[in-house]
N, C-alpha and C positions, 0 to 999 in steps of 0.2 A: 534745210538749212544745207548749203554746198558742200561738197567735199573739200577735206583741207587742201591748200597749196604749201609748200613748204619751199622758201627761195631764199638764196644766199643772204644776210643781214648783215647790216653795221649795226647801225642804232637801232634799226628796228625791221620789223618782217617787210620786205618789197611787195610793192601791190604787182607789179608788173617787171615782166623779164623778157628777153628773147627767146622766143619758142625754141628749142634747142635741134638742130637739124637731124632728120630721120638718118638711117644708114642707108647709103646708096647699095643697089644690088651687089655690087663687088665687095662690098666690106660684111654682106651676109653671108652666111653657109650656103653651100648648095644642097640641093637635094629637095624632095617634098616632105614637109614634115606635118604629119597628124598630131602634134602636140602644140595646144593652141594657148594651154594656161598651166600656169605653175603655181603649187599648193606647198609652201613650205613649213613645216612645224619645226619647232625646239622643246623637245619636252627635256625643261631643263633639269639635269642630272641623270639622264635617264643612260646607264653604262650598256654596253655592247654583250653586257652578262644578263641585265634586268631581261631585253629582249629575249635571249634564248631561255632564257626560265622561265618567263610568262606566256610564250608560243610555245613552250613544247611540255610546260606543264614539270614541275619539279617536288620529291616526295615531300610532304609535310604540309603542302600548301593547296585546297582546294582540291583535295581527292587526287594530286598527281597530275590532275586535267590542267588544261593552260587555260588561265586567268586573263587573258588577254587576248578572247576570240579575236576581235578585230584587227588590230593587227597582225596576229596568226592569218587570218583569212588575206589583209593584203600581204604578209610576205608569202602567198603561194604563187602571187605574180609580181615576184619583183627580186632585185638585188640586193643579197643584205653582204654590206661590207663589215669583218667583224674586228679588224683590226685597225679601226679608225681613232686617228687622235685627233683633239682639238689645239686651239693656240696654247701657245705656253708664253704668260701666262694664262692660267684656266679658269679665267673670270666671266664672269656675267658681258661684260662691255667689250672685251677685244675679240671671246668666244663669236658676240654675234657677226661684230665687225668682220671679222674672218670670213663668217659664213657666206657674207653679203660681198664681199668687194674680192676674195681671191689672195689675202694677202695675210703675211705674217705680222707681227706688232713692227719688225723693224721696217717694214715700207708703209706701213697703215698709220705708225704714229700711236697707235692703240695700247696702252700699255695694263689699265685697270680703271675702274669706274672714279678710283680716286689715287691720283697719280701726281706726276710733279713736273714741269715744264719750264727750264731756265729762263725761257724765251720772253713768258708773258707774264704780267704782272696782276696784281690782285683783283678781287672785282669791288665794285664801289660800292656795294654793299655785304654784310658778314650773311653767309650763304645759313641756309636753315638746319646743317651741322657742324656749323663753327670754322668753314674756312672763312676769316677775318677778313674784314675791307682794306684796303690799304691804297698807297698813292700810284698813279700813272701819270707819267709825263709823255705827250705823244715824242715820237722821234728822239727819244734819248734810251741809253740804256736798259733794258730790261733788269728789275731785281729779282726774278720768280718767282712763283708760286706752285700751291698746291690747287692741281684742277680736280674738281668735283664734278660729275654727270652722273648722276641719283637725285632723288628725290629734296637735295638741299638746294636746287636751285628752282622749284617750284615757290610761285607767291606764297602758296600756304601747303605745306607737307601733309599736313594734318588731314587735309579735305581729300575726298576721293579724285576730285575734280582738276586737282592740285590749287585750288584758289585763283582759275581761270575768272576773270569779272565777266560775270552774267552767263555764266557756262549751267547746264545743268547738273544732277546731282554725279552723273560717273564721267560726263564728257569736258577734259577739257581742252585736252590736245596741247598742240604747240603756244597756245594760248596760258599754258600753265607755267610757262619759264618765264621767272623773270628775270631781263635783260640785264639788272644791275647786279644778281649775284653770280655773272658770267664772268669767269679770266679776261681781262682785256690785252689785247697785242698794240703795242706801244708803238711798233713799224707801222701797223695801220690807224695811228690816230688816237689810239687807245679804246678801239673797237671794239664793242663784247664779243667772245669769241662763240658763236651759237655751236650747239652739238652737230651738227650737218659740216660746217665747215672746220670742226676740230679734225676731223677724217682727213687725213691728205688724200686718199687716191677716191676713184669715183668707183661706183657699186650696180650691181645687177638693177637696182631700181634707177640710177641715172641712166643708162644703155638702156632698160627697156622703153621708158619713159621719151627719152631721146628721139626711138625708132617708133614711137607711135601710138607706145601702148600703156593702158592704163593699168596705175600699181598702188599696190595697199599694202600697210603693216598694222600689225596689233602690238602690243607690249607692255613693260611693268612701268616704267617709268617716261615721263615727257621727253628725256633725254634721248631716250634711243630714237629720236625721230633723228639721231644721225644716219640711217638706214639711208637716207635720201644722199648722202653722199655732199660733197662739194658744190655749191651754185645748183645741188639737185633738185628735185620735185618729188613730192609724194602725194598724186590724186585722194587718197583718202588713208589718214593716220590716227589711231586709235588707242589710247595709252591711262587708260585708270591708274592711279597711283597707288603701289602695292604697300606701301608703307605709310598708310593717310590710316585714321583711327577707322575700327570697323562700323560699318552701319548697315540697317538694313537694307533689301534691293527687293523693292515691291515686285511683282509683274516677273520675277527671275525665278528660274527654276535649272535644277541640273538637267545630264542628259539621262540620270538615272531617276528623276522624278521627284526631287527632292528640294521642296521650297527653301526662298532665301529672302522671303518677306518678311520673318522676322531674323534677328539673329540667330542664327544654328548654336553657335556657342558662347551664349552672352556671360558665362563664366569666367569664360578667359581671358588673356591680356587682350585689351581692343584697341591698343596702340598701335598696331599691326596689324595685317591678314595673313601672315605667317607664323603668327603665334600658336594659330589653331590647325589641327586637322580637317575640322571643318568649314571654318571659315574660310579656308583660303580655295576650296572647293568654288564656292559661290563667288569669291573674286574671280577666278580665273572662267565660270562661266559667263560673267561679262564679255568675254575677249572671244571664246567659244559663240556666242550669238550674234556676234559681229560676222564672224567667220560665213558663218551662216545666211546672213543678210545678204553678204558678199556674194556667197555662189548664188544667189537668187538674183541675182543683178541689180544688188542694192546696195546703197552706202552700210557702213558701220552700225549707224542708225536708221535705216529704213527708207530712205531716200531712194528714188530710182535712179538708177546711175547704169551702170555694166557689168560685164563679170571681169574681174582684174586679168589681165595676162601675166603677172604676178601675185601673189598675197600672202596671208600667214601668220603666225602668229606664235609668242612662247606660251608654255604651261609651266606653272611654277609649282603644281601640287605634289610631283613627286621627289623636286627639292626638297619641300617642307616635309614628307615624309621620311626622308634622310635623315635629315639634319634634327629634327626636334625632338625636345623631350618637354612635354604638355604636363606642368604641375595640375595634378589630381584627375589626370589622363591616362598617361602612360609615355611610353617612348617607341619612336620610329625606329629608322633603321634596318639593320637585319640580324639572323639570328648568331650565323658565323659565317666564314670566308666562301662558302658554296655561295652566297648570295640571296639566301632563302630570307626573303621581308618578311618582318613581325606585320601584325596585323592592320597597325596603322597604315604603316607602306604598302601594304598589301591593296588595302582600301583606295589611295591615292591612284594606283597604278589602274585600280577597276575603272575609276571616275575618268581618268583619261583616256581611257580604251572607251568605254561608250560613247564619250565624247567626240574623237575621232570616227568611231560608227554613224553618229549621225552626220559628219561631216560626208562619208563616202556614201551613205542614204541620199542626201541632198543631192551629190554631185550626180548621183544617176538617177533622182528623180528627174532631175533639170535636163538630162542629156548631155549631160557634161563628164562623166568619167571616162571615156573612153579617149578623149581630148587632153584630158588632166594629165599631168608627170604628180605625183604626188613624194614628197621628201621629206622623211623624218628622221631625226639627228637630234643632236644637244649643243648648247654653247660652252658646256662643261659636266664632267662627271664630276663626284663626288669621295671623299676617301677619310677615314678607308673602312671598305666595306665589311673588314673582320674588327668586330665590335671591340673585342680584348686590346686592340692598339691605341685605341683616343687617349691623347695626353692633351690637356690644356694647358696650356704655358702664356704666365704663370698661372696656377690651379689656388685650392682653397688651402689646397695640406703643401701650400709653396712648393712645390715642383718644378724649379726653371725660371726663368727668364725669357725673354723675345731680343732679338738683335739689335731692334731699334732703340726699346729700353738700356741697352748693353751702350751704346752710341749715340744716344739723344742727346747729349751737347755738339757733335759733331754734324749735327741734323739741320736743315731751317728750321724756322719755329712754326712754319703749317704744318711739317711732319712731324716732329718732337713729340713724344708720349708728355716729356716733360712742362710742355702748355698743358696745364689745365683745362681752358678754352676751345682748344682748338680740336679737328675732326682726327686728329691721332693720325699713326705712320700706315702706311700702306703694307698691313700683314695681316694673313690668316692662315692659311698650312706652306705660305711663302713669304719672303719677307721681301722688297723692294724697295732700295735705299737710296734715298739721291742727297750726297751728302755738302756741308756749304762750301763754297769756292774758296780754294786753297788747303783744302784738308787734303792731307796724307793718305790715300786709300791704301797703299803697303800697311800703315800703323794701324789703321780702322780692323783690317779683315784678322791683323793678328793677334789684335783683342778678340775678334768673335774667335778664331782659333783656339785661344787658350781658354776660352768659357765654351767650348763645344759641347760636354756634356750638360750644362746649364740653359743652352737652347735645343738640346735635340740635334745636332747639326749634322746635317747629310752631307750639302754640297754647297761650295760656295764659289759664285763666278763673278769673274773683274778680270779687267784689265783683258786679255786676248783672247779670253774664254768668254767676254760677254761679247766683246766687237766681232767676232767669229759669227755669231747669229742675228747678232741686232749693228747697232753701227756703234761706232768709239762715241762716250757720254762727253758732254759738256757744252761749252759755248763760244761759238765762233768757226774761223772754215774747217771744214771735214769733222766735225764735231756736232752730232745731236741733241740737241737741249730737253731731251723726252726718255733718252735711255739713262736708265738707272747706274749708277756707280757701281752696284754689290748689287746680285741676286743670291740669297739663302736658300736652299733649300731643307726642309728639315727631313728627319727620319720620318718613314711613314707612321702618319698615326698624329703626328706633333704638329698642333695648330698655336697660333701665337695669339688667339682673342681671349684667351683666358674664359672662354666660354663654360659653366655647366650646366647652360640649357643647352645644349647642342652634342649631335654624336658624330657626326662628320662636317665636312669644309672643303671648300675649293681654291684655287687659285693656283695651284701646285702643280710640277712637271712630272709629278704622279703616275702610274697607270692607272690609278683608283680615279685619279683626276681629269685624265684626259682621255683614258678608252670609254668613247662613247657609241651609242646605235648609230646607224647609218642604212636605211632602208629607202632605196627610189623604186617608186610601184608605178604600174600601169597595167592594163588589163592586157596589152600585148607585150609582155615582157613575162619569159617565163623564169622560173626560178633558178636563180645560180647564187651562191656564198662564195664571198671572196675574202680570202686570209690575206692577203698581200696586205703591205703598210697603205694605208691611206691616209688625208688628213679631210678635215671639215673645209679649208680652203678649196678645197677643189669643186666644191659645191655650187661655187659662183658662177666659173667656167662652163661647167653641163648644164646652169642653168639656161646660159646663154644660148649655146649648141642646141638644147633641145626644142627651144623656141626657136630657130632656124637663124640668131643671131652671132654675130662673131666673136668669139671670148675674147680676141686682140683688142676688142673694144674696151675690156679692163685694163686700166692701166699696170694691176700688180700680174696680172699674165705677161704685160711685155717686161717688166722688172723685173721678176722672179721666175718667170717661168712655168708658173702655173698650170698643172692639165688639167684637162676635161678627165670627167671617169671612164675611159674607154669601153669597160663595159657596159655601161649606159646607152653611147652615140650606137654600139653596136646594136644591141638589142630594137635599139627602135627604128634602126636604117633595114630592118630585115623585112 
């Protein structure tokens, strides 16, 4: 089986395009670079304090000794950025894309995996999560639609392979994406908007491939093929669907030696891998094995290839360990505001650490450790760390409501909670509100402020306070069809999912949502701790610089002025 190729598409994936030109010598960075490969890992949910606690040890856990020995070992030859912030919003989709584009949502146009675009029309077929099909007339004014880039665009979201025709048990990739379930662009003749073309800027994968590099990525949804960027190419992409039905995985065992040949937690809710502390580890192991194959110069599924110049994956285990309350098993999360993990979360951190240890050992065994820059960060954090602060709105005790519920009649039908068959509003521990055309925004904000207690209101952004950091919302010249009209960030701990099966959530602007670990490691680096403000968007230009490529090849660098991490450049050039 050949590595996957991702191409720009309208009605279908094109079989061939002109090969992107290589960067010229003048466009490349100067100097000799010993870094030939970058291994990029996102431990979704991993706060900066989680790395601090697990690498140094904390009273009450593991006898006070470190409980992530492999991460701690990497930290001895690494730059540790303790004040790193993710994208805002801190959802997985913008979080990932900020890391690989160097952009904020303002430039890359990514706000959430489920968001809204006033310039697009509904899909031809209702998505698996309820974005309703609708009309699209080529080259006419759009009606606007909710945009879904998660499991709902799979042919069959219940299947680990996403329902890709003829695919093996775990391996669907971009073939899992049903073009009829994608939003359509009337300005492009109603062509479906594939994930990689939904992104407005190029990515490190785009640039590295254009320079002749081999690129690979593994993630939790086929939709995250978006990392290829517009008209971009990925040589090897792997994305078993995380929100599929749990199945046995013959021949799969975790780095801790636990077999997944039978379902580990058969008594759990098997409708998704995220419903179990044990099952999520088996799911993540599929991607870990893909990385181990790639380290050994193979594709994710074991076909001879080459070691990628850039490759990596996301871990979901820690995020599940932070959020989940599993019936008849127990609660994850933390014991207190110090970030002391529960036993369930501890198990997930230990699992991820063992997996990364296997990757480092493989890099050493293949002679690639010295030439590989390992970057470990997170798409998002999780809030609240303090378990006493969590409040579900609306909850079983009828404590409050959500902004979208208050303004349901003012929202497009595809975004309204009043739509019983829809996917629902874009709300977690943030509320992103796109209003119907002609709605009085000031009046809507007044309604929210009059119900501040009921919605647990922290802060409202609208008008200039939205346009300052994003673009002016709307449709037409000088306006951005993807910018929300109103952004509501609630008090710490308030979430709008109403879920009693969670302890935390993400998406918002709070410290716990956004302050994630960022560790940049290589044997040539001496230990440094940087406490000045840093963003995950700086990872992208830093990757290019480390590989000897020009960071200005990223469109976001030119538009937003995103800078490389200077400490990395200095350490690698010594």
